[in-house]
Phi, psi and omega in degrees: 000129182283141178283148179297158180301326180296319179293318179300319180295319179296318179297319180295319180296319181296317178297320180295324179294320178297317180297318181295318177299318180295318179298318181293324178295315179296318179298316180296317180296316179298315179298317180296319179298315180298315180295319179296315178296319177298318178296318178298318178297318178298316179298315180296318176297321179295314182294325179292322185270340181285139179288138173289159176306145181294132178232157176218104179285120179294127179244156184285128170277138182236135179243126185246155178270185185299334182262007180084011178275136183292128177267311182202156175214142182200153178195081181058035180084001181246156179246102188218133171228138178292124183240127179298153181301326182293343180254014177257137181303129176306328180296321178293319179300310183294321179297317180295315179297318184296321186267332186258323191192076187287347174261022186307314184279004181251334183262178182253028181110332176240139182255102184304318179299315180296316182295316179300313180299318182293320181298315180302313183294316182296319179293321179296321183262356183053047180218185176234039183287330180267103184279323181057028184283131173282172176303319181295319177296316179299320177297316179301317181295316183293327184276323193238343191233177172262187182252024178296141180267077178229154179295326180296315179296322180295321179295315177300319180302317182293320178296314180295326179297315178297319179297321177296319180296326181285333187255342183234155174283164178302316181295322178295320177295315181295320179298317179296321180295311183297331180283358170278354182263169188245140182241136175263357177210175179299134187301327182287344183263004181291136176279173177300314180298316179294320180296315179296324177294314183293321183298338182275345186291317183304333179300325179191085183307324179283331185270326185250010178288131178295341176286327186262327181205092185293326180298313179297319181297320178293319179295318179294324178299317178295318177303319182289319177295322176300317179295323180293325174293317182300324181260016171066031174276328180220168176266168177297325179295320178295321179300313181298318179296321179294321179293334180273348184290135177272121183270140174261109181268112180292149176298145175295157184303321180289348179269350182262140176293126179295149178262132175046052187297323178296322180291321178299316175300319179298318180299315181297318179298317178296312183300316185278312186279328185254323187261356174081014175286129180294144186297319179293329178288322176295319183285327187214023183264006180069023181282156175243128181245118179259120189245178182266354184298142173252109187299327179292317176297322177299314178299318178299318180296313180297319180294320179296318180294313181298319181298311187283336182251015184298331181268007182230076189297334184268351183279145179251166181208158175219141178214131175221137187229131185232138173280112186292342183285337182219355180081009182287131174280119188261332181204149181208119177240113184264357180172177183284323186214105182296324182298327182272330185206118183268006182289125183269103184286350176298330182253011180279109180265049181242009186241131178288129182281350182058219186290347178293348176278342187300326178302330176293319175298315186286331173296320175299317182295322180297333176272002178234048171074006172280149172226180179298340183249014172297127189250134179222142182282128179266102178201160179306130185217142172250128183253141178250137181212182183056051178056039176083359184276341182230156176231159181217125182238090178283168175221156177280160177302128181057025177056038179264122181231150178280332184059037178198177180283136176233156178262179184298321181298317181290325179296319179290315182297316183271351181059052183285122184283324181298316178300316183296315182289323176300318180299313182293331177292329182278319187269344179097123183297325181294325176297325178293317178298318179299322178293319180298322177296319179298330183273000176098009180267116185252354182298149183299139178216148175246146181281073179235161184301327183294344177304328181299334182259016175069045182271354179257125187300144173220170179262154174303326179297316179297320179294317178298320179294318179297315181291332177295330176290323173302313185293331184263026175057045172084003178263123177268120174249127182307123178306134186234133177245327183249125177270319186200147173232131176238148175279184185298339180261005178090004177287132182285119179266334180205138177228124183293136172222078184299137177284144177234142179208130174276117186245345181219142175297131184301335179299321181290316180293329177293314181299318178296316177303314181300321179289322182288342175296335181293341180300330183262010178262172182305130181092345181278159183289348177251012184296336183292344178250011183298327182291339180280322184280127182248022186209162174297126180222137175248143181185183181205134174274163176210133182221132169234184180299330188239001186222144173230132185232152164215116180235130182196184186196159164243180177297341185254347188206132174241131187224135174244133178234131175233141172224150181170195180246147183295321184252176186299096180205124182278159179278144171280158181307321181290336181277345182289347184250017184277337181292321184298313179293328174300313178301309184297315182291322178295313184298317180293320179292313182296333183252019186296335179267003182254122178298146178300143184218134176289153173293131183295141181267114181279170172294150179093010178240135173236148177240129180223156174279134179233161175268111184303331183289334184236340184080006181263171177300139181272144173263181184294343183264358183290122186283337185243023183300143177225149178281131184228144179262143181222149166293132185306129182102346178252000180289152180294151181245344182268139175266144181299125179269348184301331184256017171091008180270163175274205176229175188293329182292335179278358181073025182249035179295124179297139180299328182299335182296307181294326179295313181295321180298313180297318180301317181293315179297317179297322180296315181295317181292323178296321180295316181291326178290000000 
């Protein structure tokens, strides 16, 4: 039966409407898809072109000694160096991929399978326990976000992950991720067992750290090795061998005794305060600092201090040692225990140097017509100064006086205070201060007679610098601790160029050195350590009620040692002699590989035999004649008549005099050559 025309028309219209709706739906879907794809392309282009948040991965700063040996490394308590992927053990790479993201090279930063699985689990448990984070997401979180378990943070993490994938290669992402981990050895040298152990730590550093829970770390290691077998990175035999391998877990940094900690602090102060290195860059910028310290000499210094002060637990010490030939600081001990007290006593200008200051006085005197045979009477004396308005009455140690005339050599050896104060009264206290300033001593001083006895505090560092100038024949070289600083890419940020200045004629410093060698001879204040010293050494002791000093040098090393107590407490008599053995033991240990060497004789020095009783030239019959050094033109010209000889003006100079003088000079020059 045929449908009426009206029904046919209605059916056609209805069919047409369905077709039109379908067409509109298809058109809408197509348009939406196009718009969506266009929007996605725009978003991807935006993410690709937009800069990622600024990041700065903290890298370990490393400090090296003069031989390139690592002294210390630090970066906010972490030990980290950026390592290229090519220098990372393949086992570590495979272990990380196996346990963290085995489809890493297949996805675009987000793993749809992992996300779907995590959503199902999270909805079922109403939690966010299943993160499903890819390596790229974890890197994004570590670099730019916190670890809060919120949907907002998770969304940002996914956006950053896609952005990382658009801007970096897969290898670059993996390299950056692995450099978030910590290495106790070079990354390329890690074994399979070590790699599996390390790869487990990022999942939970507190839970899987071998330092905190070895059982958990071992279980995690086995899980990772199982995963590596499952994804065909290793065989079961390799897994078993790795599980049997005995791992050497290095002590954590806080468990290791720091090396040269006072020196390391000093290095940081110089870099930040003087050289303009930003503190955060020094602490975590991956810079390398090459220093002048000799770790073996540092060890020798610390051992000498510990040995001599082992029976004095409350006593403190400071030691600083400088190579006078180049100004390099070779060792620095700022105290007995850095962990207990970080105060660096090497730079403490609160301690009186006592008689160790006298060589500065006597160097001034040698330039003011004093010689080795200048004679002054050693007896109790009261000195008047300030135009007669004030008096000063010094005394010798234990009130010991010769009660006769003594010369400069004997005054230095015995540390005679009357001789010293008489000298400063003659040459002028201000001239002595001026000399101290030339020698690098900046501590406050007043031009008064007591200055001769070292009553104004100075630092051990200042004393070591001054004595290094004596050792270097009057040339002052700026003390240097840092040779070079490089940034993480090897760019030189600083290169040392120590200043040099000749401030004293070498003839005067040689004569002073020659006189100071007597301190370690019989009757000298340093004679008790003469048996320890196996080489020519010049120096001077210093003692006050609260301080004991020994400052001295060889041609290769100038060292200042101070011992005492931090607070108001005087030294006992037995404690007054502790600085000298520390000095002697350190010097011999630090120079054990260096042959003994005489101090070089510069031009402008003459050596003649003199009669100690008169200070005049000795004749052939003088029983106690000694060879003495003089700045040329200041040597005595008169021969002693007490023994029946004539004088030089009479033309009766004994032939033995010139022969002996020549023999001594030739011997010294031969030895130095």
